[in-house]
C-alpha positions as CSV (number, residue, x, y, z in Angstrom):
1,X,119.1,128.9,102.9
2,X,115.5,129.9,102.1
3,X,113.1,131.1,104.9
4,X,109.4,131.5,104.7
5,X,107.8,133.9,107.1
6,X,104.5,133.4,108.9
7,X,102.7,135.6,111.3
8,X,100.9,133.9,114.1
9,X,99.3,135.7,117.1
10,X,101.4,138.8,116.4
11,X,104.8,137.0,116.1
12,X,106.9,136.7,113.0
13,X,107.9,133.1,112.6
14,X,110.7,132.0,110.2
15,X,110.1,128.6,108.7
16,X,113.1,126.9,107.0
17,X,112.0,126.0,103.5
18,X,113.9,123.0,102.1
19,X,113.1,119.4,101.1
20,X,116.6,118.2,102.2
21,X,119.1,118.5,105.0
22,X,120.2,122.1,105.6
23,X,121.7,121.9,109.1
24,X,124.9,119.7,108.8
25,X,127.0,121.5,111.4
26,X,127.0,124.2,113.9
27,X,127.9,126.9,111.4
28,X,124.7,126.1,109.4
29,X,122.6,126.7,112.6
30,X,124.4,130.0,113.2
31,X,123.7,131.0,109.6
32,X,120.0,130.2,110.2
33,X,120.0,132.3,113.4
34,X,121.7,135.2,111.6
35,X,119.3,135.1,108.6
36,X,116.2,134.9,110.8
37,X,117.5,137.7,113.1
38,X,118.3,139.9,110.1
39,X,114.6,139.5,109.0
40,X,113.4,140.5,112.5
41,X,112.3,137.0,113.6
42,X,113.5,135.3,116.8
43,X,111.3,132.2,116.3
44,X,112.4,129.5,113.9
45,X,110.6,126.4,112.7
46,X,112.5,123.5,111.1
47,X,111.6,119.9,110.2
48,X,113.4,116.9,111.6
49,X,114.5,115.9,108.0
50,X,116.3,119.3,107.7
51,X,118.7,118.3,110.4
52,X,121.6,115.9,109.8
53,X,120.9,112.5,111.5
54,X,123.9,113.0,113.9
55,X,121.9,115.8,115.5
56,X,119.7,113.2,117.1
57,X,122.8,111.2,118.4
58,X,123.5,113.1,121.6
59,X,127.0,111.6,121.7
60,X,127.9,113.7,118.7
61,X,127.5,116.9,120.7
62,X,125.8,118.6,117.7
63,X,122.4,119.0,119.3
64,X,123.8,120.5,122.5
65,X,126.0,122.9,120.5
66,X,123.2,124.0,118.2
67,X,120.6,124.4,121.0
68,X,123.1,126.3,123.1
69,X,123.5,128.9,120.3
70,X,119.7,129.3,120.1
71,X,119.7,130.0,123.9
72,X,122.7,132.3,123.7
73,X,121.1,134.4,120.9
74,X,117.7,134.3,122.6
75,X,116.0,132.5,119.7
76,X,113.1,130.1,120.0
77,X,113.2,126.9,117.9
78,X,110.5,124.4,117.1
79,X,111.6,121.1,115.4
80,X,108.7,119.3,113.8
81,X,108.9,115.5,113.5
82,X,107.9,112.1,114.8
83,X,110.4,111.5,117.6
84,X,108.9,108.2,118.7
85,X,111.2,106.5,116.1
86,X,114.3,107.2,118.3
87,X,115.1,104.5,120.8
88,X,117.7,106.4,122.8
89,X,116.5,107.0,126.4
90,X,118.8,110.0,126.7
91,X,117.3,111.6,123.6
92,X,113.8,111.1,124.9
93,X,114.8,112.7,128.2
94,X,116.5,115.5,126.3
95,X,113.3,116.2,124.3
96,X,111.2,116.2,127.5
97,X,113.5,118.6,129.3
98,X,113.8,120.9,126.3
99,X,110.0,121.0,125.9
100,X,109.6,122.1,129.6
101,X,111.3,125.4,129.1
102,X,109.8,126.6,125.8
103,X,112.9,127.9,124.1
104,X,113.6,124.6,122.2
105,X,110.5,122.6,121.3
106,X,110.1,119.2,119.7
107,X,106.6,119.1,118.2
108,X,104.5,116.9,116.0
109,X,102.9,119.5,113.7
110,X,103.2,122.9,112.2
111,X,100.2,124.1,114.2
112,X,101.8,122.9,117.5
113,X,105.0,124.7,116.5
114,X,103.2,127.9,115.9
115,X,101.4,127.6,119.3
116,X,104.6,126.9,121.2
117,X,106.6,129.7,119.5
118,X,103.8,132.2,120.1
119,X,104.2,131.9,123.9
120,X,106.4,134.3,125.8
């Protein structure tokens, strides 16, 4: 797992660097949290394509499990992607609710991810 580190408005952001799926299961997310934390970053950026498609099927439980770990370990997450492609109403509602609180953010660009993660 390779991380690239960016500094934005005084915050160290960890950006997952991969052109393929990295998060297949809960343990992969825990490894990402651990590696980022080890490098003194509590803010992580991933792209939609770096998450296994089952993540976006809420019935699988993977999204809930992964996002719960981010909350438990007080990590912020921004997922960059085009989420309009998903037809699930429950997923759309989940995205809206997640974005309200600022710990888990579904965003459309790297700039938006940096902005969201730099807020307290």
